[in-house]
C-alpha positions as CSV (number, residue, x, y, z in Angstrom):
1,M,147.1,31.3,311.8
2,A,144.7,34.4,312.3
3,D,146.1,36.7,314.9
4,R,143.0,36.1,317.3
5,R,143.1,39.9,318.6
6,V,140.6,43.1,318.2
7,T,142.9,45.5,316.6
8,W,142.7,49.1,316.9
9,P,141.6,49.6,313.1
10,D,138.7,46.8,313.8
11,L,137.6,49.6,316.7
12,G,138.1,52.6,314.5
13,L,135.9,50.8,312.1
14,V,133.6,49.5,314.6
15,A,133.2,53.3,315.7
16,V,132.7,54.7,312.4
17,L,130.0,52.4,311.8
18,L,128.4,53.0,314.9
19,V,128.6,56.8,314.8
20,F,126.6,56.4,311.3
21,G,124.6,53.9,312.4
22,L,123.1,55.7,315.6
23,F,123.2,59.1,314.4
24,G,121.5,58.1,310.4
25,T,118.8,55.4,311.5
26,G,116.7,58.3,312.5
27,P,117.5,60.6,309.8
28,A,117.1,57.6,307.7
29,A,113.7,56.4,309.3
30,A,112.5,60.0,308.9
31,N,112.8,60.4,305.1
32,Q,111.0,57.2,304.6
33,G,107.7,58.7,306.8
34,Q,109.0,56.4,309.7
35,D,109.8,56.1,313.5
36,A,112.8,54.5,314.2
37,P,112.0,52.4,317.7
38,F,114.5,51.4,320.0
39,L,114.7,48.0,319.2
40,S,115.8,49.8,315.8
41,Y,119.1,51.2,316.9
42,V,119.4,47.5,319.2
43,L,119.9,45.6,316.1
44,V,122.2,48.4,314.3
45,V,124.4,48.0,317.4
46,V,124.4,44.5,317.6
47,A,125.2,44.2,313.7
48,C,128.2,46.7,313.9
49,L,129.4,45.3,316.7
50,S,130.3,42.1,315.6
51,I,132.8,43.8,313.0
52,A,135.2,43.8,315.5
53,I,136.0,40.2,314.8
54,W,135.8,40.0,311.1
55,R,139.2,39.5,310.4
56,W,139.7,35.9,312.4
57,R,135.6,35.0,312.8
58,P,134.8,36.2,309.7
59,L,131.8,33.8,309.1
60,W,130.6,34.8,312.6
61,T,130.6,38.5,311.7
62,F,128.3,37.7,308.8
63,A,126.2,35.1,310.7
64,V,125.3,37.9,313.7
65,A,125.4,40.8,311.1
66,G,122.8,38.9,308.8
67,A,120.9,37.8,311.4
68,A,120.4,41.6,312.8
69,T,120.1,42.9,309.0
70,M,117.2,40.3,309.0
71,V,114.9,40.7,311.8
72,Y,115.4,44.5,311.3
73,I,113.9,43.9,307.6
74,G,111.2,41.9,308.8
75,L,110.2,43.9,311.7
76,G,109.3,46.4,308.4
77,Y,111.9,49.0,310.1
78,A,113.5,51.5,307.4
79,Y,116.0,50.9,305.3
80,G,119.4,52.8,307.1
81,P,122.8,52.7,307.9
82,I,122.3,48.7,309.5
83,L,122.8,47.6,305.7
84,I,126.6,49.1,305.4
85,A,127.1,46.9,308.5
86,L,125.9,43.9,306.0
87,A,127.9,44.9,303.5
88,V,130.9,44.9,305.4
89,A,130.4,41.9,307.1
90,A,129.6,40.1,303.5
91,Y,133.2,41.3,302.0
92,G,135.0,40.2,304.9
93,L,133.5,36.5,304.5
94,A,134.4,36.7,300.6
95,A,137.6,38.2,301.3
96,R,138.6,35.5,304.0
97,S,137.0,32.4,303.6
98,P,136.8,29.7,300.8
99,I,135.0,30.5,298.2
100,R,131.8,27.4,298.4
101,R,131.8,28.6,302.3
102,T,131.1,32.0,301.1
103,V,128.8,31.1,298.1
104,V,126.1,28.9,300.5
105,S,126.2,31.6,303.3
106,V,125.3,34.6,301.0
107,A,122.7,31.8,299.4
108,V,121.0,31.0,303.3
109,L,121.4,35.0,303.6
110,L,119.4,35.5,300.3
111,G,116.6,33.0,301.4
112,A,116.3,35.0,304.7
113,S,116.2,38.0,303.0
114,L,113.0,37.0,300.7
115,V,111.4,35.3,304.0
116,A,112.4,38.8,305.6
117,V,111.0,40.7,302.6
118,G,107.8,38.3,302.9
119,I,106.8,39.2,306.4
120,G,106.6,42.7,305.3
121,L,104.7,42.1,302.0
122,V,102.5,40.0,304.2
123,T,101.9,43.3,306.7
124,G,101.7,45.3,303.9
125,D,104.6,47.0,304.8
126,R,106.9,45.6,301.6
127,D,107.0,45.4,297.8
128,W,108.6,42.3,296.1
129,T,110.9,44.8,294.5
130,E,112.6,46.1,297.6
131,F,114.3,42.1,297.6
132,V,116.8,42.7,294.7
133,S,117.6,46.0,296.8
134,V,118.4,44.0,299.9
135,A,120.3,41.0,298.0
136,A,122.9,43.8,296.3
137,W,123.9,44.7,299.4
138,P,125.8,41.5,300.3
139,L,126.2,40.4,296.9
140,I,128.2,43.0,295.0
141,P,130.7,43.3,298.5
142,A,130.8,39.4,298.3
143,A,131.8,39.3,294.9
144,V,134.2,42.6,295.5
145,G,135.9,40.1,298.5
146,A,135.8,37.3,296.3
147,A,137.8,38.8,293.8
148,V,140.3,40.5,295.7
149,K,140.4,36.9,297.7
150,I,141.1,35.3,294.1
151,R,143.9,38.0,293.7
152,R,145.5,37.5,297.1
153,D,145.6,33.7,296.8
154,A,147.1,34.0,293.3
155,V,149.9,36.1,294.5
156,A,150.5,33.9,297.4
157,E,150.9,30.9,295.1
158,V,153.4,33.0,292.7
159,R,155.6,33.8,295.6
160,A,155.3,30.6,297.2
161,E,156.5,28.8,293.5
162,Q,159.2,31.2,293.2
163,A,160.3,30.0,296.9
164,R,160.4,26.8,295.8
165,R,161.9,27.0,292.8
166,A,164.9,28.9,294.9
167,A,165.3,26.3,297.2
168,S,165.2,23.8,293.9
169,D,167.9,25.8,292.4
170,E,170.3,26.5,295.9
171,R,169.9,22.1,296.0
172,L,171.3,22.0,292.6
173,Q,173.7,24.4,293.5
174,L,174.6,22.3,296.3
175,A,174.9,19.1,294.5
176,Q,177.3,20.2,291.8
177,E,179.5,22.5,294.2
178,L,179.6,18.4,296.3
179,H,180.0,16.8,292.6
180,D,182.9,19.0,291.4
181,V,184.7,19.0,294.7
182,V,184.6,15.6,295.7
183,G,184.8,13.9,292.2
184,H,187.7,16.0,291.8
185,G,189.1,14.9,295.0
186,L,188.6,11.1,294.6
187,A,189.7,11.0,290.9
188,V,193.4,13.2,292.1
189,I,193.7,10.5,295.2
190,A,192.7,7.2,292.8
191,M,195.4,8.2,290.5
192,Q,198.3,9.0,293.3
193,A,197.1,5.7,295.1
194,G,197.6,3.8,292.1
195,V,201.5,5.9,291.1
196,A,202.4,5.0,294.7
197,L,201.4,1.3,294.2
198,R,203.2,0.6,291.3
199,V,206.2,2.5,292.5
200,L,206.2,1.0,296.3
201,E,209.5,-0.9,296.0
202,R,211.5,1.0,293.4
203,E,211.1,4.6,293.7
204,P,210.4,5.5,297.9
205,A,210.9,9.3,296.8
206,R,207.8,8.9,294.4
207,V,205.9,7.1,296.8
208,R,206.3,9.5,299.0
209,E,205.6,12.6,296.7
210,A,202.1,10.7,296.0
211,L,201.3,10.0,299.9
212,E,201.9,14.2,300.0
213,A,199.5,14.6,297.1
214,I,196.9,13.1,298.8
215,R,197.3,14.2,301.5
216,A,196.9,17.5,300.8
217,T,194.0,16.9,297.8
218,S,191.7,15.4,300.9
219,K,192.8,17.9,302.8
220,E,190.9,20.2,300.1
221,A,188.2,18.7,299.7
222,L,187.1,17.8,303.0
223,D,188.0,21.7,303.5
224,D,185.0,22.1,300.8
225,L,182.6,19.5,301.3
226,R,182.4,20.7,305.0
227,A,181.7,24.5,304.0
228,E,179.0,23.1,301.5
229,V,177.7,20.8,304.4
230,D,177.6,23.7,306.8
231,A,175.4,25.7,304.3
232,L,173.6,23.0,303.6
233,R,172.7,22.9,307.0
234,T,171.8,26.4,307.9
235,G,168.5,25.7,305.9
236,S,167.2,26.4,302.5
237,G,167.7,29.8,301.3
238,Q,170.2,30.5,303.9
239,W,173.8,31.1,303.2
240,D,175.1,32.7,305.7
241,A,177.1,29.5,307.1
242,P,181.3,30.3,307.8
243,R,182.4,29.3,304.0
244,R,185.6,28.6,302.4
245,P,186.6,31.7,300.2
246,T,185.3,30.4,297.3
247,S,187.4,28.9,294.5
248,G,188.1,30.6,291.5
249,L,191.1,31.4,288.6
250,V,193.4,32.2,291.2
251,D,193.9,28.6,292.1
252,L,194.3,27.6,288.7
253,P,198.2,26.6,289.2
254,G,197.4,24.4,292.4
255,L,194.7,22.9,290.3
256,V,197.5,21.9,287.2
257,D,200.3,21.4,289.2
258,R,198.2,18.5,291.2
259,M,196.8,17.3,288.1
260,R,200.6,17.1,286.5
261,S,201.5,15.4,289.8
262,S,199.1,12.8,288.8
263,G,200.0,11.6,285.9
264,L,198.2,14.6,283.3
265,P,200.9,16.6,281.5
266,V,198.8,20.0,281.5
267,T,200.0,23.2,279.5
268,V,197.9,26.7,280.0
269,E,197.8,29.4,277.6
270,L,196.7,32.2,279.7
271,D,196.1,35.9,278.9
272,D,196.5,37.6,281.9
273,A,196.3,41.1,280.9
274,S,192.7,40.4,279.4
275,L,191.5,38.8,282.4
276,A,191.5,41.1,284.9
277,A,188.0,42.3,287.1
278,I,186.5,39.1,286.3
279,P,183.0,39.2,288.1
280,A,183.2,36.5,290.8
281,E,180.4,34.2,289.0
282,V,182.4,33.6,286.2
283,D,185.5,33.6,287.8
284,H,184.0,30.6,289.8
285,A,182.5,28.9,286.7
286,A,185.4,29.0,285.2
287,Y,187.7,27.5,287.5
288,R,184.9,24.7,288.5
289,I,184.7,23.9,284.4
290,I,188.3,23.5,283.7
291,Q,188.5,21.7,287.2
292,E,185.6,19.3,285.8
293,S,187.1,19.1,282.4
294,L,190.7,17.8,283.3
295,T,189.3,15.4,286.4
296,N,187.2,13.9,283.2
297,V,190.8,13.6,281.1
298,L,192.1,12.3,284.1
299,R,189.3,9.8,284.2
300,H,188.7,8.7,281.0
301,G,191.2,9.7,279.0
302,G,194.2,6.8,278.8
303,P,197.8,7.0,280.4
304,S,198.8,9.0,277.3
305,A,196.7,11.5,277.4
306,T,197.4,15.7,277.6
307,A,195.6,18.9,278.4
308,Q,195.1,22.2,277.2
309,V,193.6,25.0,278.7
310,R,193.3,27.7,276.4
311,M,191.6,31.3,277.8
312,S,191.2,34.9,276.9
313,R,189.2,37.7,276.5
314,R,187.2,39.1,273.4
315,D,184.5,41.6,273.7
316,D,184.3,41.6,277.3
317,V,183.5,37.5,276.5
318,L,185.4,35.1,278.3
319,Q,186.9,32.4,275.9
320,L,187.5,29.3,277.7
321,D,189.1,26.0,275.8
322,V,190.0,22.5,277.4
323,L,191.3,20.3,275.1
324,D,193.0,16.7,275.2
325,T,194.4,14.0,273.9
326,G,192.7,11.3,275.0
327,R,190.0,8.8,273.9
328,G,187.5,11.3,273.1
329,S,185.0,10.1,275.8
330,P,185.0,12.5,279.0
331,A,182.5,10.6,281.3
332,P,180.4,7.5,281.4
333,P,176.7,8.0,280.0
334,A,175.4,8.3,283.3
335,G,177.8,10.9,284.1
336,H,177.0,14.4,285.7
337,G,180.0,16.4,285.0
338,I,179.1,17.4,281.3
339,D,175.2,18.5,282.3
340,G,176.4,20.5,285.3
341,M,179.3,22.2,283.3
342,R,176.4,23.2,281.2
343,E,174.1,24.2,283.5
344,R,177.2,26.6,284.7
345,A,177.4,28.6,281.6
346,R,173.8,28.6,280.8
347,A,173.1,30.1,284.0
348,L,175.8,32.9,283.5
349,R,174.0,33.5,279.7
350,G,177.1,32.1,278.5
351,T,177.4,28.8,275.8
352,F,178.6,25.4,276.3
353,D,180.0,22.8,273.5
354,A,181.6,19.6,274.6
355,G,182.4,16.8,271.9
356,P,184.9,14.7,270.4
357,Q,187.1,16.2,267.9
358,A,188.4,15.5,264.4
359,S,192.1,14.8,265.2
360,G,191.3,12.8,268.5
361,G,190.5,13.7,271.8
362,F,188.1,16.0,273.2
363,A,187.0,19.5,273.2
364,V,184.7,21.7,276.0
365,R,184.7,25.1,274.7
366,V,182.8,27.9,276.8
367,R,182.1,31.3,276.3
368,L,180.8,33.4,279.0
369,P,179.5,37.1,278.7
370,C,181.9,39.3,281.5
371,T,179.3,42.5,281.7
372,D,175.2,41.6,282.7
373,V,176.1,38.1,284.8
374,A,173.1,38.0,286.7
375,P,171.8,34.3,286.8
376,A,169.4,32.9,284.5
377,R,166.2,32.2,285.9
378,G,165.9,28.6,286.9
379,G,169.7,28.0,286.4
380,S,172.2,27.2,289.2
381,A,175.6,29.2,289.4
């Protein structure tokens, strides 16, 4: 809503117009061989004072300034500074009102101008050619104001679209994080619960180990879930909620231990020296991709599946491969794991490839640049 107050800049503009109108009307009339009666000054003052509310009542300003000007012209007074006040009012109307309202208002004013000039024609004070000059004073400023409004509206729409896109990207990011956190936690819990049930009577120590793994996994998943929900509660675009430290490759040993305790043999080939100083975005994405890949193997690879994680850095590109010897189906057709991993890689301008291996099993191959990792437009880190 417009601020319905008269501002100091508006008062300054009114003062300038008043000074110019009061001190310029007389000389303008003299240059045209006419006098400037008292009523002409009154009309000038009315037209100038209406500019004080032109920001939040542009139609009223245009109506008052236009009426004063038409009376001025209809009475046969000499053309003068009052036309400047009319031009300012026309610009303000066009710059702050819908285009249709501006067109209708200016058309009405042009009709009134035709009448005013016609009255002067009857009295012998005007000529029909003067209608063109009178009409130009509101038409040209109105056209400029309309152009300014169209440009301003276009810029506002672009900014609004950018804000909507940013909010959508953040929602997608939250959805992906929730999918990875909850999906991984539930997969591990389900596997450990199955192990506990199978050995419930025969191996109490193994049952205890499985229950402890369930407790640890569920606590970690709940902590991550709480952090994401806290971020969501702050509202779109506000990521200042208290959150856990972002997961990264430093958490990889714990992830591998959980997978091994759930019955999935995992081997890791990691070039520690070449993985130093990886950007935080790449570090987090790499961990989540490994987590989702191993979770898929745990879910769909079968009881005899094994997994291998290979990671190295070549020419400032992090090379990440997760290979398994499972059945070759990483997720059901409706799953979102593969799509989520692909989005993570694309958001960092990397490449992603996943599919069955010729020798059996499934392979996930990711390449993430470690330089210039600004998120790609429309992606989610």
